[in-house]
C-alpha angles and dihedrals in degrees: 000000000000118000115247111258086208098053106026092085093057095101090056090049091050090051091050091053090050087056090056101260123142115222132207103211108218093151105082136048096238104137119218088211112119118255110248110273091227090065094047091046091055088060093047092050094043109127104194124153095187122027095215135178115278122219112291091246092047130265115313095229091053093048091048090053092047088053090052090049091053092050088062086059093050091257108129113198134136126234088256089065090061131080115187113223141187094267127318087286093069090046089057092048090050091049092050092047094047100051104028139056128201112300094017117132137236124193115221129176107235145256087053139164103298095230091065083078090053094047092050092048091049089051096044090242127143119233113219107196130212106200119225119190137229090225091072095035093261094292117176110278117243113291089241087066089061096046092053089060098050114111134166087270094055110111105164151004116226125202134173111218115217088019134243116228099015106039088228116160117209116225124229088251092054092050089050091051090052089047090055091052096049091048092047094050098031095242135143122252109212115194121192100206102168092127095051095128094050102082123134146195096036093301122139130218118242113200125211085231089065092061110100121223092028098090096119094044106048131089119179122200119203141170143184091222101096102017093062099018088249102134092146094055090075095208123141137138146220117224128194139144090213101108096196090052092050090050089053093046088051090060089059090045091052091050090060090042104224147342117256109296099203093045090053089059090054092044092051090052091047089063086073091061108132121245089242088071092058093042090057093045093050091048090051094049093048090054091047092049093049091047092049095048093044091053094044091051088063091066116089116238096017124127122198132189110216110233119227092192148359114041106273137091135187115232123194113212133197091251136098103225123029093185090062092042094050092051092045090053090059099039105036113015140068141145110222090337095312130110139161137245117215135175114245106232098217088086090061091065129067092197110094119250095007123126093014091136094047135087133193118231121197108206094209095127130088117272094253090054092047091053091051091045093052090048089054089050090050093051092043093056090053091055098037094053095050 
């Protein structure tokens, strides 16, 4: 199993803290936005005598409410099309296990969420990457690039929309092009849509589940982690109208017994979160994104892809090895006792020796902290490169 590029530096960060350093954590998508009070209150008011297993597919009332939530986003599914999972991560593992056997292949535009490498390894599946580039803001490569990679072992195409780690938002036209490919070659299109709400600059999110005629080919992955700032709840779901697929996913769900019962109660309550909560969160993230990019653009030799969604961006630095640089930042550098923790971007690629001079920054800190963090990065590059 590959080590997580996001978490493997934790021991160095812990050691830095022991030495008295303060760290700005830019490495992980843990929002500092408060969890909706309605979700926390549901836990506080919970009057349970026995904390029992839930149904393997998740409680029926929760799945019905998720279905109602999706209908507001022009995604029309029933509760029977939904399997509740232990985070979006388990939903992805279930999807991989249900549609692919050992040595099958999945095509993924890269850079991609680092754990896709882990999920594929755990399932014995081969990732076939399509490289997108920072120079064109990580736009989807030409469709011909996908078709060239399809073999008899190809079972699916996987996208993250909006994307982690790039913040790229797929257009309706791009989704429709992918839809045409998966229908033509009888593949699945898996869409990780956990950042659906986080879309900026007047853009709108177009879900794979909105595409008609694709019912047997689409699998949507979702989660409460980012939407409601409930990462620790570990509640996600897999959604598909393909009945045979859902029956297979349910076998995996039964094997692990049930998703977290108490966290489902909080997640069900979170569905009542008012739109004003999201409006304020989006406004905050847009300001953070703009602040981060503005500050990064002041550093010579740095390239940035402007995110259209989520809360990450890939930054290309004038260095050769971001793994070494990230570790050095924690072990050997500080500005007035402060340093930063970043995620080396090489781990977001499956192609060898690509992205070695890039880092991923999660702009989940307040603007003032982001400004200080980028200043530390600027000063660090001066020292590191000399």
